[in-house]
C-alpha positions as CSV (number, residue, x, y, z in Angstrom):
1,M,146.2,91.4,75.9
2,L,148.4,90.2,78.7
3,A,150.0,93.6,79.2
4,I,146.6,95.1,79.8
5,M,145.6,92.5,82.4
6,P,147.8,93.7,85.3
7,A,146.5,97.3,84.8
8,A,142.9,96.1,84.8
9,V,143.4,94.0,87.9
10,F,145.1,96.9,89.6
11,T,142.4,99.3,88.7
12,F,139.7,96.8,89.9
13,Y,141.6,96.3,93.1
14,L,141.7,100.1,93.7
15,I,138.0,100.4,93.0
16,V,137.2,97.7,95.5
17,L,139.4,99.3,98.1
18,A,138.0,102.7,97.5
19,T,134.4,101.5,97.8
20,G,135.2,99.7,101.1
21,Y,136.9,102.8,102.5
22,W,134.0,105.0,101.3
23,L,131.5,102.7,103.1
24,R,133.5,102.8,106.3
25,F,133.7,106.6,106.0
26,L,129.9,106.8,105.7
27,N,129.4,104.4,108.6
28,L,131.7,106.4,110.9
29,T,130.2,109.7,109.8
30,Y,126.7,108.4,110.7
31,L,128.0,107.1,114.0
32,K,129.6,110.4,114.9
33,A,126.3,112.2,114.1
34,H,124.1,109.9,116.1
35,R,126.4,108.6,118.9
36,R,124.1,109.9,121.6
37,T,120.8,108.9,120.0
38,V,119.5,105.7,121.6
39,P,117.4,103.7,119.1
40,A,113.9,103.0,120.1
41,E,114.6,99.2,120.4
42,F,117.2,99.9,123.1
43,Q,115.3,102.5,125.2
44,G,115.5,101.5,128.8
45,A,118.3,99.0,128.3
46,L,120.9,101.6,127.3
47,D,121.2,105.3,128.2
48,S,122.8,108.1,126.2
49,A,126.0,108.1,128.3
50,Q,126.6,104.4,127.8
51,L,125.9,104.7,124.1
52,E,128.3,107.6,123.8
53,K,131.1,105.6,125.5
54,I,130.4,102.6,123.2
55,S,130.4,104.9,120.1
56,D,133.6,106.6,121.2
57,Y,135.3,103.2,121.6
58,T,134.0,102.1,118.2
59,L,135.2,105.2,116.5
60,A,138.7,104.9,118.0
61,N,138.9,101.2,117.2
62,S,137.7,101.9,113.7
63,R,140.4,104.5,113.1
64,V,143.1,102.2,114.2
65,G,141.6,99.5,112.0
66,I,141.5,101.8,109.0
67,V,145.2,102.7,109.4
68,E,146.1,99.0,109.8
69,S,144.1,98.2,106.7
70,I,145.7,100.9,104.6
71,I,149.2,99.7,105.6
72,G,148.3,96.0,104.9
73,N,146.8,96.9,101.5
74,L,149.8,99.0,100.5
75,I,152.1,96.1,101.4
76,T,149.9,93.7,99.4
77,M,149.8,96.0,96.4
78,I,153.6,96.4,96.5
79,F,154.1,92.6,96.6
80,L,151.5,91.9,93.9
81,F,151.9,94.8,91.5
82,A,155.5,96.0,91.9
83,G,157.1,92.5,91.3
84,L,158.2,91.8,94.8
85,L,156.2,88.6,94.9
86,G,158.6,87.0,92.4
87,V,161.6,88.2,94.4
88,Y,160.1,86.9,97.7
89,D,159.3,83.5,96.0
90,K,163.0,83.1,95.1
């Protein structure tokens, strides 16, 4: 039973990560498709050019955040699931 537990935790961890990255992907895809479309609530307060600049910044910032997140998650997985946590603890 204990031998199965690390594999189950690892699988669950991967499912949670994949779901989070999928949701980010969907959000960024929507933003790319509608980056010039000003919502009705913001008509008059924001024009298409401003929204495009904001969207471009958000896309660039999100790309950097995703790379940063992937690297951080890889390091976490190596420490937790490859046995480096015990080595680090010593």
